[in-house]
N, C-alpha and C positions, 0 to 999 in steps of 0.2 A: 707280227710286232716286232719292235725294237727293242735294241739292248742298251738298257738304261744304267746298266751297270759298270759302262766306261763313258768317254766323253766323244770316242769315235762310232760306235756301233747304231748309228742312226737309220740305216736302210729298213728297212721293213721285211725281213724275211723271214722268221723265225713264226711258226703256228705250236701254242698248245692249247689243244682243246679244251681242258679240263677248266681252264684258267678262263677262257673263252664262253662255255659254259656258265660257270659264275656271272659272268658280265654281263651275258646274254638276260639269263633268267631276274640278275639283279634290275637292269634297265626296263624289262616287260613288266616285273613286278611292283619295282617303287621301292622292292626290299634294300635295306644294306645290302653291301657285298657280303662282309661279314657274315652276316643273319645267313644268306643262301650258303655259303660255303658251311657253316656249322652244320645245319641242315642236310646237305649232300655227305657230311662228312655223317651223320648221324645214316643215311639209308644205304651208304656203304658199310658200313659196321654191320649192320641186320645183312647184306648180303655175302660179307664175310663169313658170318656166322655158317649161313645158309652151306657157303663153299666147302668149307670146313667138315662138317657133316657129311655132306658127300665124301670128301675123303674120306673120313671116318666111317662110312659105309662099304669104301672100296678096300680099304686095307686091314682093317677087324673085323672081328666076326661075334661080338658082345657086348653088354652096357658096361661090363664089367672093366672089358677092355678099353672103351670109350674113355671110363673114371681115371682109369692108370693114365692115360695120354695126354689127357686134361693137365691132372696134378704133374706131371714128366714135364710139361712143357712150362708151366709156371714155374719148374724147379729152375729151369735156365738161367741161373744166377752167375755172376761171375766168383771164380775161387774165394778171392779175397775177400767178398761181402760176406762169407760166410761167418766171418767172425763179428756181423753185426748183432746177432742172437746174442754171443757171449758178451758182448758190449751193454747190452742193454742187462744183462742178468747182472753184470756187475758196476753199471752205471757208467759207464765210458762217456765222453765227452760226445756234445752233439754234431761237432766238425768232425769229427772220427767217421761218424754215423754216417754224415750226409758224403763225403769223400770215397766211400769204400766201394769200388767198384762201380759209379755210378756212369763217369764219362764211357766205359766198356759196354754197360750194359747199355746206353744209349744208343751208341753205335751201332749193334746189332741189332737191339729191338726193332723188327720190323715185321710182326705178328698179331693173331687175335688176341695172343694172352698179355704180349710186352710192351706194346708199341704205348711210349707215353705222350707221343706228341700228335701221331695218326693223322697225319696230313693226307689229304684225298689222293695225293698220286702214290705214297706207300700202299694206302688201304686197297687202290688199283692193281698195284704190284704183286702186292700179297694173294688178293682175288685170282689173277690170274694165274701165278703159278700154280698155288695148291691145284685150281679146276682143271686145269693144265697138265699137270703130272697126274691127277687121279683119271682124266680123260683117256692118257696114252696108257696108262698101264691095264685099265679093262682092254682096252684093244690089244695091246701086245699080249694078253693074259688071255682073253677067248676071242678076238677078232668083234669086238663088240663096235659096231659101226659107229651106235652112239656116243661112246664113250670116243673114238675117233673125232665127230666131229664137237663136241666138246671142246677136244684139246683145240684142233683148230679154230674155233672160235676163241676160246684163249690167247689164243697166238696172235689173232687179229686184234682184238682189243687191245694188247700189252704192246704190239707194234704200233696202234694209233694213236695211243693214248701215254703209254709209260713205255718207251722203246728199249727196254733193258733188259729183262726177264726173258725176251724171248729168248735171245741168247743162251739160256738155263734149259728152256723148254725143246727145243730143236735138240740139241744131243741128247736130252733125256730119250724122247720117241725114237732116234735113232738106235741107242744104247739096247733099251729095254725090247725092241722088237728084235734084234739082231742076236742077241741072249738067247731069246726064247724059241726064234725061229729061222735064224741064219742068215749072212750079210745080204744075201739077196735079197730078202725081201724085207730087212733095214733097208735097202738101197730104194726099194720098190715104194715103201709109206712116206719117201721125204719130198718128193718133189710139189705134191698138191699144197700140204702145208709150208713150202717156204715158199713158193709164189703168191699164193697169200700174205705170209709174213711182208715180206720186200715189196709188195702193192699198198698194203697199209701204212707201210714208214717212208714211201715215196714223198711226204710233207717235210720231213726230216733229211733224209738224203740228197733230195734236188737244192735244200739252203746251203747243204754241208759243202758241194761242188763248186756252186757258184756265186756264192756272196760269203767275203772276205773274212766278216767277225764271228759268222757260225761257224765257220773251216777252222776259225784258231779255239773258238770254244769247244767244238770236238774235240781238238787237239787234243786241250787242256782237263779234257774227258776223260780220259785214257792213263788205265795200269796207276790209278794212286791210292790204292787201298791200303790204309793208315796201320794195318797188324800185320804181326809175323806169325807164321802158321799153329805156331805154339800158345799164342797171346789168344788167338780167335777162339782155341779151344777152353782156354781157363777165360775166357771171355761167355763162352756157350754154356761153361761149368760142368760140373760132375756127371748130368744126361747126355752129355755130346760125346765125354769120352768113353763112358761104358757102351753107346752106340757105335762111335767108330772102333773102338777095341774090339767087341764083339765083332762085326762085320769084316774087320781084318783076319781075326781069327774063324773065317767062317766053315774052312774043314771039320772043326770040332763043335761049332754053335747046329751045324744041318746035320750033326751025325745020327742024330734021334727023331728028325723032324719029320714031319708028316708032308706030303708033296704041295700041299696047298700053303703052309706058313714058308716052305722054300720061296716059293714065288712070292709070296707078301714079302718077306723079309729080302730078297733079290730087288722087288721093285724099289722098296724104302730104303735099301742102302744104295742103291743108283744114286738118286737122288741125293741122298746126303752129300755122296762123296761130291757130285758134279758144285754139290754147294759149297763145298769146301775148297774146293780145289780151281773151282774158274775166276772166283774174285781176285787171283792170283795172278791172272792173265794180263798181261800186260796191252792187247789190242781190244781189249773189251769197255767198251764206255761204262763211266761209273758202277763197279763193282760190285760196291753196295749192295745196289739194290739186289746182287743175285742171293742175298742173303734172304730176302723175303720168303716168310712162313718158315724159316728154318727150324724154329722150336716144334712146328707142326710135326713134321717130319722125324725128328729127336725123340717127341715125345710118343709118337705110334711105333715107331722101332723097338723102346723101352716097353711098351705094353705089352707088344709082341712077344720081347725076349723074355718079361716075367713072367708070362704065362706056361712058355716053354717050358722056362728052368723048372719051375712049378710043379708043372707036369710029372718031369723025369727025376724028380729028388725023393729021397726017403721024406715018412713024415715030421721026422726027426729035425731034418736038415731043411725042410720047409721052414718050421717054426722059427728056426734060427734066420730062415732069407727073409721071411717075412718080419723079425723085428727088424733086420740090418736096412733092409729097404723104406721101412717104415720114419726109421729113425733119421736116413738119409733127405727124404721126402719133409718130413717136417721142419729139418733144419733149414733145409734149402727152403721151405716157404716162409719162415719166418725171416730168411736173408731179403727173399720177393716182398713180402710186404713192408718190411722197415727200409729199402730204397725209394718204395713208391709214396711212403708215409712221409720219409723226409725231404723227397725230391716236393711234392705237393705242399710242405709245408715254407720251404724259401720261395716257391712259385707264388706263395702268398703275399711277401713281403715288398710291399709297394713301396720304390722311393728308398730302400738299402741295397747293402752290397751286392745280396745277394742276387737280386732281381735283375739287374744288369750284368755279375760277372761272368756268364755265358756256364758256370759251372751246371744247372740245371735248366730244361725246356721250359719258357714260360709263355702264357698270354700276357703278363701285366706288364703295363710300360714304367718306369720311374716317374716322376713330377717332372726331373729336365727333360727327359724324354720325352714327353708326351707336352709341352710348352716349347718345345724346339720344332716338333713337327707339326702344331697347329701353324705355329708361325710360317713355315716353308709353306704350309696350304694357301696361306695367306697372301706371301708374299713372291711367290717364284713360280716357273713357267715351266713348261713340259722338256721346251730347249735348252734350260740351263742347265748346267755343272756345278758339283759342290765337291768338296776336297772335304775329307771328316772321316774321325777316326770311328772305331767302331763304339758303339752298334749303327749310329748314322750312316753310316755307308751302304748299310745293305739294311735300313728301316728308307731312306727318302726316299727310292727308285719306285716305291709302291704309292707315289703322292700323283701322279708319274714324273720324275726329273732324272736326269742324268747324273750319276756320280762315280766316282775316279774309282776305280778298282773294288767297284761294290761288291763282288764276289766273285770268287778265288779260281771260279770257273767260268763265268762271262766276263770277267775283268781280265783273261789273259795272266793269272797270277804267272803262270811258270816260264810266259813267252817274256814278260816285262819284268823279269827280276829288278833290275837296278834302279827301273821308275818307280816299281811300289817301295822299294827302298828310301829313295828319293822322296816319296811322296809322306813315308810315313819320318821322315824326318823334319817336315816340314810343320802337319799336323799337332806332332812332337816338343814341337819349337826349335829344335838344335839347328836346323838348318839359316843359312847365314840368310837377311834380305836380299841381295842380288840374288841367288841361287834360287829364292822363292820366287821371285818375280819371272824369270826367266822362265819357270814350273809353269806358272799359273798361265802367262801369257802363251805359251808354246798348246798346252789343253783349252783354250779359251776357259778358264774357271771363272766363274762368276762370283759364288761364294764360298768362304773359309770357315771350317770350324776347330777352335785349338781355344788354348787356354786366352784368354783377352787381355791377359800381360806379356804373351809368348813374343820373344825378340825374333824369328824369323818371318813376322808380319809386315808386306813393304806398306809404307808408311799412304798409299793408295789407295789402301784398303780402308772402306770404313766400317765401324764397329756397331752394329744396328741392335742388335741385342745381347744381354748377359744373362746368364742362368746357372746360378752358381760355380763350377769351374769352367765354365766352357763360355764360348763368346761366336756369335756368328758374324763374320766380315763380309763385306760388298766389295767385289772387288770389280766392279764394271767398270771402275773408271780407265781399264787399263787399256780398252777398244771404244769408238766410238756407238 
């Protein structure tokens, strides 16, 4: 595929198998690509549910623990979103409801229970992470060859379809086997999974080595995790703090534990620590995806922890513990569903400020966005380049057509900071006419979206469409 998020990524080099699958099925069946995408989302969600059950069977011992694990996963909400139930009681403002923790929650919400967007790419990432970790744990625990096969399959699927989670899976296998059987066994277990992963990742590695725009995009895609360690724990809520704190107090935690409990908690603890540490590694690509499925491991860890503590405390303390845990869970669940409700409510406001503000994920387009996209669909060519503000800068490449700086990774945001700043000043109407004309000529930009009365628009650009406060200009007169 070409890189449509910049004006110069015209060489076809990158392969995205999931997107290609949607396109091929759409072409073969005659269904709209959006319908195929939604069907694939649903199928992947069912697969994710089965994979999570496989993980529960691997790490947990009873249906009661599974129930606690599910509830604890749902309780992974940002700490400051816990004000939502109180605001509901005291009739706080809807705006306060909407923004309390929503950005942090969406940033880390990549699991079966939290993912509002649930893209097919995030779903594959979560599936491969959970299946791979469960398979690796089975292999490290008892030498289960079927578990190793599941792990290798998860690494292969991740490397081929979504090449990020494999950077968590391989270290997990090595650490798990090493702690259980020694360093020599850990090293012995690695060559085959690593070889399979590298082989399946070749469609990405080769273009990154020999195609300039893929190499630049790859460089942009490393080390830009947007949270500090403390803010990450805060975004994952009380269960994550309890789980990590308990794991760090390991000698106290396992003092009265059974052997099986220690093995299960060790496996979950390794997964938790790697998921919390690896996103901050500067050399790993798209570190956010290493959090895929993290609420699943937090939920299981909390379920085992609660079961263990209740087994070793007196009946009176057990009653107090049940009361405290129940209160925390009910309060966190209330915050969880409040976040969902207000995000859903705002996503339904078509044509309003919230539908295009970027505050919440939404599948709705405003009337202005829909009108402008329809016009470009009828009047543009894939070779054309547009300079536009958000959300048009990342919406228009889907037509397809080229968009200057349409994506913070594929538009080389960090490599071309000055050019991005200049482009922003043009679309906001602050640049001079001379600077705008020079920029449009240099990048062969045909279309410009800005205010219809912006002073930065050269006279050679012809106003073709006006929708509310946005005007679409055709600047093709700059070249034959």
